[in-house]
N, C-alpha and C positions, 0 to 999 in steps of 0.2 A: 365526616371529618370536616373541620373548618378549613377553608382555603388558606394556604400559607406557602411561603417560599416560591415566589413567582420568578420564573427564569428570565423574564424581561427586566426585572428590577434588581434581583439579587445576584451577587457575583458567584460564578461557578465555572466559567470558561477559562482554562489556563492560557495565559498570554506570556510569551517569552519576555523576560526581564521586567515584567510588570506584576504578574500574579493573576488570580482569578478576577474576571470582570463579568458584567451582565450582558444580555443580548442588546439592551439599549445602548450600552457603552460601546459595543462592537460597531454598531452602525452610526454612532455619533462622534467617535474619536478617530480621526484619520491618522493620528500619530502612532496607533498600535501597529507594530511592524509585522509580527508573525505569531501564530499560535504556538503554545507550548504543549507539554505532555508527550506521550509516546506516539509513535508513528500511526498506530491504529486510532488513537484518540484524535489526532489531527485530521485523519481521513473522515472519521465519523462526524466530527464537528463541522468540517468543511461541507460535507454533504448536507447536513442539517441547515447550515447558513445559506447554501445555494437553494435549498428547497424553499426557505423563507423568501429569498430574493425572487425566485421564479414565481411563487404564489403571489407576491406583492405586485409585481408587474413584469411580464415577459415582453420585451420589445419585439416589434413585428419583424424587423430586418436589421442589417448591419448599420444602415443609416440612422435608424431610431436608436440603436444601441450606442452609437458614437455620440449622437446629440444628447442622449440622456446622461452619459458619463457616469463616473462612480458617484458623483455628488447627487445626481438625480436618483440613482439606484438606492443610495442610502436614505434619502428622504422618503422614497416609496416604502422602504422596509420599516422605517419608524412609524409611518402612518398605518401600515398593515399590523404591526405589533400592537399599536394602540387599539385598533379595531378588535383584535382577537385576544386582548389582554387576559380575559377570564379563562382562556384555554391553555395557559402556560403555567398554571399552578402545579407544583410538584406533588402537593397533597390537597385533598378536597373531594368534592363529589364527582369531579371530572379530572382526575390527575393526569398530567401531561404524558401522553403515549403509554398509558397504563390501562389495565383491564380489571376493575374491581370484581368482576365475575369469577376470577380465578383464585379468590381468597382461600378456597379449600385446598389448593395445591400446597405441597410440603414447603415449609419455611427453610430457607438457606441463608447463610451469611452472605452479605453483599460481596465479600471477598471471594466467594466461590466462583464468581464470574470472571475473576482476574487470572490470566494464565501465569503471571509471574509471582503470585502470592500462594504460599503453601496452605492447603486446606486438606482435611481428611488425614490420610496416612502418608502424604507427601513429605519427603525429608526437607528440613529447613537447612539451607547451606549458608545463607547470608541474612543479615539483619533486615534487609529490605523485603525478604520473603515472608516475614512474620505478619500475622494479622494484627490490626489495631483498630481502634474505634473509627468510624466514618462520620463525616458531617454531611449536610445536605448537598453541598457542592460535589462531594465524592459520589453520592447516590445519583444525582442528576446526570453526571458524566457516565456512570455505569449503565443507566437506562439508555442513553443515546448510543453507546457502543454496542449494546445487546441487539439493537434493531437490525444490524447487518453483520456484526462480527461475533455473535454468540458461537461458542464452540460446541461441537457435538458431544454426546455422552449421556450417561445415566444420571448426572446431576439434575438434568431437566426432568420435572415431574410431568410426564405425559399421560398420567391417569385422568387428567382434566381435559374434557372435550366440550367446546362451547357450541359448535355447529351440529345440530341434530343429524344423525346419519352420516357424519363426516367419515370418509374413507381414508385411512392412513396409507402408508407405504405398501403394506400387505393388504390384499383385497379383503379386508375385514373392517368392521366398525372400530373407530378409535384411532390411536396413534401408535407407532412402534415404540417399544420400551425405551430405546435410546434416542435422545434428542438429535435433530438434524443440525448440521453446521450452518452457520450464517451464510447467506448468498454472497456476501462481500469477502468472505475468507476462503470459501471453496475447500478443496480437499487438503491442500498443503499450505495455503496462505497466498492468496492472489496479490500481485504487485499492482499498486494503484499510482496514477500520475495525474498531475494537473499543473497549470501555469501558476507561477508566483509573481505578484506585483510588488510594489514598494511599500505596501501596507496591506492589512487584512481586507479592508474595503476594496482596495484596488485589485487584489487577488480575486475576490468574488465577482467583480465586474468583468475581469478578463475571462472567467470561466462560465459566465452566464450564457445560456442558450437563447436564441431568438425563436420566434414562432416558425420562421423558415427553417431553422436548424432542426427543430423538433419534427417537422414534417418529413425531413429526410432521414430521421433516426428510426429506421425500420423496426427496431426492437420495441420502441415506445413512441408511436406516432402521435400521441396526445399528451398534453400537459397533465391533465387529471386534477384531482382535488387533494390538498394536503391532508394527511390522516388526522391531525388534530382538529381540523374543521369538521370532519365527518368520520368518526372512529368506527371501525368494523365491530360487529357484535360477536363474531366468531371467525374460525379459521377459513371458512369457505362460503361466507354469505355474499350478497351482491356487492357490497362495498369492498370486501377483500378481493373479489375477482376483478373489480375495476382497478384496484391498486396494482395488481400484477401487470396490467397493460399500460400503465401511465408512467411518465418520467418522475413525477412527484412520488408515486408509489415505490419507485425503485431507489430514489434518493433516501427515503426513510422507509425501508421495506417491511417494518413490523414483523421481523422474523421470529421474535419471542414475545409472547404475551407476559407482561410483568406486573407486579404490584408491590410497592415498597411498604414495609411495616417496621417502623423504627430502624434498627440496624440490620434488619433482615429483608429478604425478598422472596416472593412467590413467583415462580416462572415456569412456563411450559412452551412448547412449540406453538408458533403463531401462524402467520401467513407464509406459506411455502412457495417461494418464487422459483421459476425455472433457472437452472444454472447454465454455465457456458456450454456444457455438453448437449443441452437442449436448444442451444442457439441464442441464449440471452445472457447478457453480462452487464455489470455496472458500466456506465460510460467511462469511468475512470480506470477500469481494469483493462489489461492488455491480453488479447487472445488472437491467435491465428486461425481464422475460420476457413482458410483456403484448403486445408488438408481434409482428408476423409474423416478423421477424428479431430475435432478442434483441439488445439494445443495452447495452453495458457502459459504466461510468464509468471513464475512463482517468486515470491520474496525469498532471497537466498543469502544468508550471512556470509557464505564463501564466494559470492559473486555480487558485490554491492552494485546498486542500480546504475551507477555511472557507466558501468561496462555494458549495460543493456541499451545505451543511448542510440546506437545505430538501428536497433529494432524498434525502439519507441518513436524515432523520427523517420522511419522507413518511408512513410507516405510522402515525404518532401520531394524525393527524387522523381524526375520525369519518367513517365511510363513505368512507374513502380506498381506492379500488381501483385496481389497476394501478400503474404507476410503478416506480421503482427499488426493489429489495429487497436488503437486507443481512441475511441470516439471523442472523448473529452478534449484530446489534443488535436485530432484531425479536423473536427468540425470548426473549432474556434481559431485554428492556426492563422488563417488568412488575415482576419481583422486584427488579431493580436500583433502579428509581425509588421503590419502596415500602419498601426496606430501607436505602437509603443516602441521606443528606441531600445530600452533595456528591460529585460524580464528574465525569469528563471523557470526551469523545469524541475519540479519536485516529484520524487518517486519514493515509495516506501510501502511497508506492510509488515506482517508478522509471519515468520516461518513456523509451522506447527507439524507435529507428527500425528499420525493416525493409525490406530490399531483396534480392530474389531469394533468399529463404530465410535471409539473414544478418541477425542482430540486433546492434545496437551502440548506444552512447550517443554522439550527435554533435550539433553545432550547439547548439540550445536545450534538448536533452534533459538531464534532471537528476533527482536525488532530490527528492521533495516530501514534506512532512509538516506537519500542524498539530494543535494540541491546543486544544479548546474546552471551557471549564468549564461544567458544567450543575448544576442542583440539582433537587430533587424538585418545586418549585413551577414550574419551567420545562419541564414535560413534558406539559401538557394540549393539547387540540385548539386552544384559543384562542391559545396560545403559537405553535404551528406555523403557524396562519393569519396571525398578525402577522408572523412571520418570513418566510413566503413573500411577503407583500405588500411588506415592506421591501426584500427582495433583488430583487424584480421592479422596484420603483421605482428602486433603485440601478442596476440593469442599464440601465434607460431613461436615466438620467443619463449613463452611460458611452456609450450609443449616440448620444445627442444631442451629447456632446463629440466623439465620433469624426466625426460628420457635419459639425460645425462646423469642425474642423481640415481636413477634406477640402475643404470649400467655400472656406476661406481660401486654400489653396494652389492650388486650381483657378482662383480668381479672379485670382491673380497670374499663373498660366500662360496665362490667356486673353489677357493683355496681350502676352506673349512666347511664341509658340507653337513656337519652335525646340526641336527635340529632344523632341517631345511624349511619345514612348514613355518616355523616361527620367524625364520629369516625373511621369508616372502612377505609376511605381514609387516615386519619391521621395515622392509624396503619401501612398501607402499606408504606407510605412515611417514617415513622420512621425506619421500617425494611430495606428499601432501603438505607437510609443514613448510617445505622449501617454497612451494608455489604460493602458499598463503602469505608467507613473509614477502615474497616478491611483489605480489599484488598490493600488499599494504604499503610498501615503499612507493610503488607506482601511483597509488591513489593520491599521494601528496601533490602530484602534478596533473591530476585529471583535468582541472580547469584550464591549465596551460595547454594541454594536449588538444582540447576542444577548440580553444582560441586559435591555435596554429593551423586549424583546418580551413581557414579562410583562403581565398584564391590568390591574394597578392604575393609577390616574390619574397617579401620579408618574412611572411608566415612560413613559406617553404624552407627558408634557412633555419628558422626556429625549430621546425619539425626535425630536421637533420640533427641539430644539437640535442634535442630532446631524446632522440633515439640513442645517442651516445650515453645519455644519463640512464636510460632504461637498461642498456647493456651492462653498464657498470653495476647496477643493482643486481642483475642476474648473476654476474660473476661474483659479486660480493656474497650473495646468499649461498651460492654453490660452494665457495671456499669456507663459509661458516658451517655448512651442514656436512661437508665432505672433507674432513681433515687430511693433512698430508704430513703427519708427524713421523710415523714409522716408515720403514722401507716399503712394506706392502701397501700402505696407504698412499705413499708418494707415487708408486707405480700405477695404482688404480686412478689416482687423481690426474696424473699426466696423460693417461690414455683416454679419459672420459670428459675432461674439462671442455665445455662446449665452445664452439666458435660461432660468432654471430655476424660474420663478414657479409653474408648475403643480405641480412636485414639492414646493415649499415650502408650498403651500396645500392639498396633498392630505391628506385625513383619515386 
C-alpha cells in the first residue's frame, strides 16, 4: 500500500475547544490547553505523547529537566518526529503500530473496538450508540487506544499466531479463544492519574521521567526502544520480550496486533504484559502492593476520582508507608511542586463489567474523570493529614445518612410486612439513590474542600462553614427521599432523621 495519512502531519488528536490536530501541532503550539475525547482516549494519547518525549530525549536528572524546560522538550520532540517521519504513516508498508502479518485474521468493524458503540446483538439505546462511517482520524485513535485498553472477549480473533511455538494461557500451542484484556484496563477498569499543566506541552514536561527516575522504577528499570522504531514480529520474540521490561514498552504496550483495512480492522492478542497481580502496573495506575494480594483502585462512576485524592496523594505524608502508590505522581511530585506554582491532578478511566472472559460496559459502567487544582502550598504533610481527616469525616456523614434512610423504610415496613423480600431490595435501592445524590451535591464543592485543607487559620474557618453546607445537603436529600406526608411517614421521619452534631463540632 502507498504510504499516506501521516500522524505527524495529519490532524487526528482531539483537543478541547479546538478539534483534531496533528502530532507536529501538539509539540509546536503551546496554546493548546488540554486533550479532548473520552477519559480512556486522553490516557492513551498522553501515554503515546510521553513515549515520544521520552524517546526524543530523557533528561539525566532534575537539574537537566528544569534547564530543558517545556520549550526544550518540545524542540527535541519535533526533531525526533522529523527523524522518524516514515514510521508514522497510518497506511503503507510499515503502518504505525500495526502488523501486516495478521491480515488473515477475521475482519471486524472499527466500532467493534469501542465499548460505547453498539455492535452485534447489543441493544441501541441512544443515537450515539449507533455505528457510522469512520475517517482516518477515528481509525488512528482506535489503534492507539487498543494498545493498552483493548477489552477482553471473543471479538478478538486469536486463531492467528505469529511467534512459532507460542504458548498461550493454557499450556498448549496458540492463544486462548477469548482475547485478553488490555494491561491498562485490567479486570474492572484501572484508575489512571497524572499531573496537568497549563497546556498540553506543559503537562508532558511535568510528567516526563528522568534517567534517575527510571533507575528507581523497579518495574521498568530501562527506557528501552519505542515500538515504532523496532516493531516486534510476534507475540513473544526477542523484541516483544524487551518491550515487557522497558518503560517505553509499557507506555505503548502493543497489547493487540492490529491492521486497518478501509473501515474494518483485523486484530488479535499481541504482547501480553504482566498485570498488577504479577507485580507490574502502568506508572499512571494506582495499586496498593503492601497487601498480600495487591489491591488496585478501579474507575468507579459511583465514587468519582476526587474522593480518592487522599489515597492518590498518600505518599506526601511524613513516614507514610504502604498504601496506594501511583508511580507517575510519586516520582515526579518533588520537582513538580517545587518548580510550578499552580498545577492539577487529573484522574480517570473506564469502569467495565467482566463475565466469563468477556468485558463490556453495561448498567452503571461509564467513563469517569476529575481534575483537581493544586498549588505548591497545598503539598505538605499537614495538608494531606487535613485532607484525610475531612474525607474520612465526610464518609462518616454519608454512612450515617445511609443508615438513617434504611431505618426510615424499615420502620415503615415493620408496620406492613407483606412482601418483605421486595421491601428489602427497595430499601437498599433508596439508600443508594440517596447517597449518590448526596455525593453529587458535595462534588460541587470538591475543589473548595481541598483548598480549605491548607494549614492557615482562615482555611480552618472555611472548613467549618463547608461542613455546615454538607450537612444541609445530607438533610435535604433525606427529606427528599424520606417523605413525611402521612402520619406513619411523619412518625418514621421524626424517629430516623439523622443528627450530625458530632461532625459539626469535630475539630
